[in-house]
C-alpha positions as YAML, in Angstrom:
chain: A
units: angstrom
residues:
- id: 1
  name: UNK
  ca: [103.70, 104.42, 129.87]
- id: 2
  name: UNK
  ca: [103.85, 102.56, 133.13]
- id: 3
  name: UNK
  ca: [101.60, 99.73, 134.25]
- id: 4
  name: UNK
  ca: [100.08, 101.91, 136.96]
- id: 5
  name: UNK
  ca: [99.12, 104.48, 134.33]
- id: 6
  name: UNK
  ca: [97.33, 101.78, 132.35]
- id: 7
  name: UNK
  ca: [95.40, 100.48, 135.35]
- id: 8
  name: UNK
  ca: [92.53, 103.04, 135.17]
- id: 9
  name: UNK
  ca: [92.19, 102.44, 131.43]
- id: 10
  name: UNK
  ca: [92.11, 98.67, 131.89]
- id: 11
  name: UNK
  ca: [89.51, 98.86, 134.63]
- id: 12
  name: UNK
  ca: [87.36, 101.20, 132.56]
- id: 13
  name: UNK
  ca: [87.59, 98.96, 129.50]
- id: 14
  name: UNK
  ca: [86.91, 95.80, 131.50]
- id: 15
  name: UNK
  ca: [83.91, 97.41, 133.19]
- id: 16
  name: UNK
  ca: [82.55, 98.54, 129.82]
- id: 17
  name: UNK
  ca: [83.08, 95.16, 128.21]
- id: 18
  name: UNK
  ca: [81.62, 93.22, 131.11]
- id: 19
  name: UNK
  ca: [78.63, 95.51, 131.41]
- id: 20
  name: UNK
  ca: [79.21, 96.27, 135.09]
- id: 21
  name: UNK
  ca: [78.99, 100.00, 134.45]
- id: 22
  name: UNK
  ca: [75.23, 99.70, 133.97]
- id: 23
  name: UNK
  ca: [75.47, 100.29, 130.25]
- id: 24
  name: UNK
  ca: [75.44, 98.11, 127.24]
- id: 25
  name: UNK
  ca: [78.92, 96.83, 126.33]
- id: 26
  name: UNK
  ca: [80.40, 98.86, 123.45]
- id: 27
  name: UNK
  ca: [80.96, 97.32, 120.11]
- id: 28
  name: UNK
  ca: [84.46, 96.65, 118.86]
- id: 29
  name: UNK
  ca: [83.92, 98.92, 115.85]
- id: 30
  name: UNK
  ca: [86.37, 101.68, 116.97]
- id: 31
  name: UNK
  ca: [89.05, 99.03, 117.60]
- id: 32
  name: UNK
  ca: [88.45, 97.42, 114.21]
- id: 33
  name: UNK
  ca: [88.34, 100.79, 112.46]
- id: 34
  name: UNK
  ca: [91.64, 101.88, 113.97]
- id: 35
  name: UNK
  ca: [93.20, 98.51, 113.12]
- id: 36
  name: UNK
  ca: [91.94, 98.81, 109.55]
- id: 37
  name: UNK
  ca: [93.26, 102.38, 109.34]
- id: 38
  name: UNK
  ca: [96.68, 101.29, 110.60]
- id: 39
  name: UNK
  ca: [96.80, 98.47, 108.04]
- id: 40
  name: UNK
  ca: [95.83, 100.82, 105.19]
- id: 41
  name: UNK
  ca: [98.39, 103.39, 106.33]
- id: 42
  name: UNK
  ca: [101.10, 100.72, 106.56]
- id: 43
  name: UNK
  ca: [100.36, 99.53, 103.02]
- id: 44
  name: UNK
  ca: [100.33, 103.11, 101.73]
- id: 45
  name: UNK
  ca: [103.63, 103.86, 103.48]
- id: 46
  name: UNK
  ca: [105.16, 100.69, 102.04]
- id: 47
  name: UNK
  ca: [104.06, 101.66, 98.53]
- id: 48
  name: UNK
  ca: [105.42, 105.19, 98.97]
- id: 49
  name: UNK
  ca: [108.82, 103.89, 100.15]
- id: 50
  name: UNK
  ca: [108.93, 101.43, 97.23]
- id: 51
  name: UNK
  ca: [108.21, 104.23, 94.75]
- id: 52
  name: UNK
  ca: [110.88, 106.43, 96.35]
- id: 53
  name: UNK
  ca: [113.45, 103.60, 96.08]
- id: 54
  name: UNK
  ca: [112.55, 103.00, 92.40]
- id: 55
  name: UNK
  ca: [112.84, 106.71, 91.61]
- id: 56
  name: UNK
  ca: [116.17, 106.97, 93.42]
- id: 57
  name: UNK
  ca: [117.50, 103.98, 91.48]
- id: 58
  name: UNK
  ca: [116.23, 105.48, 88.23]
- id: 59
  name: UNK
  ca: [117.93, 108.82, 88.93]
- id: 60
  name: UNK
  ca: [121.16, 107.03, 89.86]
- id: 61
  name: UNK
  ca: [121.09, 105.03, 86.60]
- id: 62
  name: UNK
  ca: [120.63, 108.26, 84.63]
- id: 63
  name: UNK
  ca: [123.56, 110.25, 85.91]
- id: 64
  name: UNK
  ca: [122.53, 111.05, 89.46]
- id: 65
  name: UNK
  ca: [121.34, 114.58, 88.68]
- id: 66
  name: UNK
  ca: [117.69, 115.51, 88.66]
- id: 67
  name: UNK
  ca: [117.19, 117.58, 85.50]
- id: 68
  name: UNK
  ca: [113.95, 118.96, 84.10]
- id: 69
  name: UNK
  ca: [113.71, 116.25, 81.45]
- id: 70
  name: UNK
  ca: [114.45, 113.53, 83.98]
- id: 71
  name: UNK
  ca: [111.79, 114.93, 86.29]
- id: 72
  name: UNK
  ca: [109.24, 114.92, 83.45]
- id: 73
  name: UNK
  ca: [110.17, 111.33, 82.63]
- id: 74
  name: UNK
  ca: [109.69, 110.32, 86.28]
- id: 75
  name: UNK
  ca: [106.27, 111.99, 86.37]
- id: 76
  name: UNK
  ca: [105.19, 110.15, 83.24]
- id: 77
  name: UNK
  ca: [106.63, 106.81, 84.28]
- id: 78
  name: UNK
  ca: [106.13, 106.55, 88.03]
- id: 79
  name: UNK
  ca: [103.30, 108.87, 88.97]
...
């Protein structure tokens, strides 16, 4: 996205935050909510990747083939 494409957005946001649009300035709740959501998603993604690495290492230690019994053991141990 180019700087010229951001110009209308910046002017709209600055007018809203400064109150020059004749309205009350919006709260920062949507910004905080999206930041919180991104943090939660990043933590969840990190946990998912960690679990995938542990399962891959476990499968590699146990012969490298995913058998029915190994899959049951993974479900009991990791999930």
